[in-house]
DOKOLKOL-971637 format. One line per 8 residues: number of its first residue (from 1); for each residue x, y, z of N, C-alpha, C, O. Coordinates in nm, 3 decimals. Last residue first. Layout:
% residues N
NUM = X:Y:Z:X:Y:Z:X:Y:Z:X:Y:Z  ...
This chain:
% residues 111
111 = 0.325:-0.191:1.317:0.264:-0.057:1.322:0.215:-0.027:1.461:0.161:0.081:1.485  0.421:-0.449:1.300:0.514:-0.343:1.331:0.454:-0.205:1.340:0.526:-0.109:1.369  0.187:-0.553:1.074:0.297:-0.598:1.156:0.392:-0.481:1.175:0.437:-0.420:1.079  -0.158:-0.622:1.002:-0.042:-0.534:1.007:0.063:-0.595:1.097:0.034:-0.677:1.184  -0.463:-0.665:0.820:-0.351:-0.722:0.897:-0.238:-0.619:0.896:-0.225:-0.540:0.802  -0.656:-0.505:0.722:-0.696:-0.641:0.756:-0.586:-0.716:0.828:-0.611:-0.819:0.891  -0.769:-0.189:0.723:-0.648:-0.265:0.757:-0.695:-0.404:0.798:-0.765:-0.419:0.898  -0.960:-0.062:0.461:-0.961:-0.133:0.588:-0.827:-0.203:0.606:-0.777:-0.267:0.514
103 = -1.078:0.231:0.301:-0.971:0.132:0.315:-0.979:0.071:0.453:-1.002:0.141:0.552  -1.411:0.283:0.169:-1.299:0.313:0.257:-1.198:0.199:0.257:-1.229:0.087:0.217  -1.571:0.217:-0.046:-1.596:0.342:0.024:-1.480:0.384:0.113:-1.453:0.502:0.131  -1.475:-0.018:-0.146:-1.533:0.076:-0.240:-1.565:0.210:-0.179:-1.586:0.308:-0.251  -1.335:-0.155:0.032:-1.474:-0.198:0.016:-1.549:-0.107:-0.081:-1.670:-0.117:-0.096  -1.003:-0.262:0.009:-1.099:-0.157:-0.024:-1.238:-0.218:-0.034:-1.257:-0.320:-0.099  -0.760:-0.358:0.242:-0.873:-0.400:0.159:-0.962:-0.280:0.134:-0.994:-0.205:0.226  -0.416:-0.407:0.311:-0.531:-0.319:0.303:-0.635:-0.375:0.207:-0.601:-0.433:0.104
95 = -0.166:-0.497:0.526:-0.253:-0.548:0.421:-0.380:-0.464:0.425:-0.444:-0.451:0.529  0.158:-0.380:0.607:0.014:-0.365:0.620:-0.054:-0.430:0.499:-0.006:-0.420:0.386  0.462:-0.364:0.794:0.382:-0.424:0.688:0.235:-0.398:0.715:0.191:-0.395:0.830  0.796:-0.301:0.876:0.657:-0.258:0.891:0.578:-0.304:0.769:0.621:-0.286:0.655  1.055:-0.361:0.799:0.968:-0.471:0.837:0.824:-0.431:0.862:0.737:-0.518:0.868  1.211:-0.082:0.936:1.218:-0.188:0.836:1.135:-0.306:0.886:1.145:-0.344:1.002  0.994:0.171:1.060:1.090:0.065:1.087:1.092:-0.033:0.970:0.988:-0.063:0.911  0.792:0.339:0.995:0.913:0.400:1.050:1.018:0.297:1.092:1.119:0.332:1.151
87 = 0.528:0.411:0.800:0.626:0.305:0.820:0.752:0.373:0.872:0.813:0.454:0.802  0.219:0.540:0.879:0.361:0.571:0.867:0.443:0.448:0.896:0.430:0.386:1.002  -0.088:0.614:0.729:-0.007:0.512:0.795:0.138:0.550:0.774:0.177:0.587:0.663  -0.354:0.851:0.771:-0.229:0.806:0.709:-0.158:0.704:0.796:-0.166:0.706:0.918  -0.685:0.756:0.795:-0.574:0.815:0.869:-0.446:0.761:0.807:-0.430:0.640:0.793  -1.014:0.791:0.666:-0.876:0.748:0.646:-0.780:0.826:0.736:-0.792:0.948:0.750  -1.293:0.833:0.667:-1.224:0.804:0.792:-1.079:0.761:0.778:-1.025:0.700:0.870  -1.349:0.733:0.335:-1.410:0.779:0.460:-1.323:0.739:0.579:-1.284:0.623:0.590
79 = -1.134:0.827:0.080:-1.173:0.719:0.170:-1.228:0.776:0.300:-1.162:0.856:0.366  -1.018:1.013:-0.087:-1.151:0.965:-0.121:-1.202:0.854:-0.030:-1.305:0.792:-0.060  -0.762:1.090:-0.095:-0.856:1.187:-0.039:-1.000:1.144:-0.059:-1.093:1.224:-0.049  -0.621:0.876:-0.174:-0.640:0.982:-0.275:-0.733:1.093:-0.224:-0.777:1.178:-0.300  -0.420:0.800:0.119:-0.522:0.769:0.018:-0.529:0.885:-0.081:-0.451:0.980:-0.072  -0.082:0.705:0.211:-0.198:0.793:0.213:-0.299:0.749:0.107:-0.267:0.670:0.018  0.190:0.624:0.397:0.089:0.565:0.310:-0.035:0.652:0.323:-0.087:0.671:0.433  0.522:0.731:0.418:0.383:0.759:0.454:0.291:0.695:0.350:0.312:0.711:0.229
71 = 0.823:0.631:0.549:0.736:0.620:0.433:0.593:0.641:0.483:0.550:0.577:0.579  1.108:0.809:0.689:0.985:0.731:0.696:0.915:0.725:0.560:0.944:0.803:0.470  1.434:0.818:0.798:1.347:0.848:0.684:1.229:0.753:0.682:1.246:0.631:0.674  1.644:0.801:0.976:1.512:0.842:1.026:1.414:0.873:0.914:1.320:0.949:0.936  1.830:0.562:0.820:1.826:0.642:0.943:1.683:0.676:0.985:1.609:0.587:1.027  1.659:0.406:0.583:1.778:0.487:0.597:1.758:0.583:0.714:1.676:0.675:0.706  1.536:0.076:0.574:1.517:0.214:0.617:1.651:0.282:0.632:1.745:0.225:0.686  1.359:-0.177:0.389:1.480:-0.125:0.451:1.460:0.024:0.479:1.377:0.089:0.415
63 = 1.095:-0.248:0.332:1.198:-0.352:0.335:1.326:-0.306:0.402:1.395:-0.386:0.465  0.780:-0.197:0.428:0.907:-0.125:0.423:1.017:-0.229:0.438:1.031:-0.290:0.544  0.498:-0.298:0.235:0.601:-0.330:0.334:0.722:-0.238:0.316:0.760:-0.206:0.204  0.166:-0.384:0.151:0.271:-0.283:0.150:0.368:-0.312:0.264:0.327:-0.346:0.375  -0.074:-0.536:-0.044:0.030:-0.562:0.056:0.138:-0.457:0.042:0.196:-0.441:-0.066  -0.421:-0.519:-0.099:-0.288:-0.467:-0.130:-0.194:-0.492:-0.012:-0.230:-0.473:0.104  -0.713:-0.648:-0.246:-0.623:-0.648:-0.131:-0.484:-0.605:-0.177:-0.437:-0.648:-0.282  -1.035:-0.538:-0.363:-0.896:-0.577:-0.385:-0.815:-0.563:-0.256:-0.843:-0.480:-0.170
55 = -1.289:-0.435:-0.342:-1.273:-0.579:-0.334:-1.130:-0.628:-0.348:-1.105:-0.749:-0.346  -1.220:-0.145:-0.527:-1.320:-0.221:-0.450:-1.298:-0.372:-0.460:-1.289:-0.428:-0.569  -1.065:0.035:-0.658:-0.997:-0.080:-0.595:-1.092:-0.169:-0.517:-1.048:-0.260:-0.447  -1.228:0.242:-0.732:-1.174:0.157:-0.838:-1.112:0.030:-0.783:-1.107:-0.072:-0.852  -1.272:0.360:-0.482:-1.384:0.303:-0.555:-1.336:0.208:-0.665:-1.398:0.104:-0.689  -1.016:0.451:-0.406:-1.083:0.348:-0.327:-1.200:0.284:-0.402:-1.225:0.165:-0.386  -0.743:0.490:-0.623:-0.877:0.536:-0.585:-0.957:0.422:-0.520:-0.964:0.311:-0.573  -0.441:0.355:-0.463:-0.528:0.381:-0.578:-0.664:0.434:-0.532:-0.696:0.424:-0.414
47 = -0.232:0.537:-0.228:-0.315:0.423:-0.266:-0.398:0.456:-0.390:-0.421:0.574:-0.419  0.085:0.669:-0.246:-0.057:0.701:-0.251:-0.133:0.579:-0.304:-0.102:0.526:-0.410  0.359:0.703:-0.047:0.294:0.611:-0.140:0.145:0.641:-0.131:0.086:0.637:-0.023  0.619:0.938:0.003:0.479:0.901:0.020:0.436:0.802:-0.088:0.473:0.816:-0.205  0.939:0.951:0.180:0.849:0.971:0.067:0.711:0.917:0.098:0.688:0.858:0.204  1.267:1.053:0.286:1.131:1.011:0.318:1.045:1.032:0.195:1.074:1.120:0.113  1.576:0.943:0.135:1.475:1.044:0.166:1.343:0.979:0.206:1.311:0.867:0.165  1.758:0.777:0.022:1.797:0.847:0.145:1.697:0.951:0.188:1.729:1.038:0.270
39 = 1.727:0.620:-0.200:1.709:0.764:-0.216:1.758:0.842:-0.094:1.796:0.958:-0.106  1.794:0.365:-0.091:1.851:0.412:-0.218:1.843:0.564:-0.230:1.941:0.629:-0.266  1.650:0.340:0.155:1.796:0.333:0.153:1.856:0.388:0.023:1.961:0.453:0.028  1.381:0.323:0.185:1.437:0.458:0.182:1.589:0.456:0.172:1.652:0.562:0.178  1.162:0.107:0.006:1.282:0.125:0.086:1.329:0.270:0.076:1.318:0.332:-0.030  0.881:-0.118:-0.041:0.948:0.012:-0.050:1.068:0.020:0.043:1.075:-0.049:0.145  0.698:-0.314:-0.209:0.810:-0.335:-0.117:0.901:-0.214:-0.128:0.989:-0.209:-0.214  0.372:-0.393:-0.278:0.467:-0.282:-0.274:0.572:-0.315:-0.169:0.538:-0.342:-0.053
31 = 0.144:-0.558:-0.474:0.251:-0.578:-0.376:0.351:-0.463:-0.388:0.407:-0.438:-0.495  -0.038:-0.475:-0.661:-0.090:-0.544:-0.544:0.017:-0.569:-0.438:-0.017:-0.597:-0.323  -0.142:-0.257:-0.896:-0.028:-0.278:-0.805:-0.077:-0.350:-0.681:-0.151:-0.291:-0.602  -0.374:-0.200:-1.033:-0.300:-0.319:-1.073:-0.180:-0.349:-0.983:-0.122:-0.457:-0.993  -0.467:0.042:-0.954:-0.540:-0.075:-0.905:-0.466:-0.203:-0.938:-0.493:-0.307:-0.877  -0.159:0.215:-0.877:-0.276:0.193:-0.961:-0.349:0.071:-0.904:-0.297:0.005:-0.814  0.005:0.448:-0.658:-0.035:0.314:-0.696:-0.152:0.318:-0.793:-0.233:0.411:-0.793  0.252:0.673:-0.684:0.106:0.667:-0.689:0.067:0.529:-0.742:0.094:0.497:-0.857
23 = 0.528:0.758:-0.489:0.472:0.661:-0.583:0.320:0.661:-0.571:0.265:0.651:-0.461  0.837:0.910:-0.410:0.691:0.921:-0.414:0.636:0.830:-0.524:0.688:0.826:-0.635  1.088:0.647:-0.399:1.048:0.789:-0.405:0.895:0.791:-0.412:0.832:0.685:-0.418  1.133:0.388:-0.435:1.222:0.454:-0.339:1.202:0.606:-0.344:1.286:0.682:-0.298  0.929:0.093:-0.491:0.958:0.236:-0.503:1.058:0.284:-0.397:1.066:0.230:-0.287  0.890:-0.177:-0.625:0.983:-0.143:-0.516:1.021:0.004:-0.525:1.134:0.037:-0.563  0.616:-0.389:-0.699:0.690:-0.265:-0.723:0.776:-0.236:-0.601:0.738:-0.268:-0.489  0.433:-0.653:-0.840:0.538:-0.612:-0.747:0.604:-0.482:-0.792:0.642:-0.467:-0.908
15 = 0.165:-0.680:-1.001:0.216:-0.757:-0.888:0.311:-0.681:-0.797:0.273:-0.647:-0.685  0.015:-0.585:-1.192:0.157:-0.563:-1.211:0.236:-0.633:-1.101:0.358:-0.643:-1.107  -0.258:-0.799:-1.290:-0.190:-0.712:-1.195:-0.045:-0.695:-1.235:0.012:-0.780:-1.303  -0.574:-0.856:-1.433:-0.429:-0.855:-1.450:-0.368:-0.757:-1.351:-0.418:-0.646:-1.331  -0.828:-0.975:-1.206:-0.780:-0.890:-1.314:-0.628:-0.895:-1.321:-0.562:-0.934:-1.224  -0.903:-1.123:-0.985:-0.896:-1.193:-1.112:-0.854:-1.104:-1.229:-0.846:-1.152:-1.341  -0.950:-1.039:-0.729:-0.811:-1.047:-0.770:-0.796:-1.112:-0.908:-0.685:-1.152:-0.944  -1.187:-1.026:-0.593:-1.163:-0.926:-0.695:-1.021:-0.929:-0.748:-0.976:-0.830:-0.807
7 = -1.241:-1.228:-0.420:-1.176:-1.110:-0.363:-1.143:-1.005:-0.468:-1.079:-0.904:-0.436  -1.347:-1.415:-0.599:-1.430:-1.364:-0.489:-1.372:-1.235:-0.433:-1.446:-1.142:-0.403  -1.129:-1.478:-0.756:-1.238:-1.403:-0.816:-1.327:-1.343:-0.708:-1.377:-1.232:-0.724  -0.980:-1.622:-0.566:-0.925:-1.501:-0.625:-1.036:-1.416:-0.685:-1.037:-1.294:-0.667  -1.148:-1.842:-0.514:-1.118:-1.749:-0.406:-1.065:-1.618:-0.461:-1.099:-1.512:-0.410  -1.143:-1.974:-0.761:-1.266:-1.913:-0.715:-1.239:-1.810:-0.606:-1.300:-1.703:-0.606  -0.868:-1.916:-0.975:-0.923:-1.978:-0.856:-1.049:-1.904:-0.813:-1.057:-1.782:-0.828
């Protein structure tokens, strides 16, 4: 679709991952549905390099939560003005867009 190519979504993607421990995303990961219930531990999801992800949109969501265990979303240390995002409730969701220099929150729910 033309819209997909416009947003840089025309490359092959792995689409969906459901991590329950520290996870480093690649540019091919476009949907993350994470949960702390299996591991029972807090963990971190690291976004792909911002320059490599230019023009791409990523959806991240906490599907379930074990007591007080949070999920932290961080960058690779390469995004201007980045502040970590913390998912502390099941249902927390964020859509992120890379412009090649920094990550932008284009939508969120529960944050």
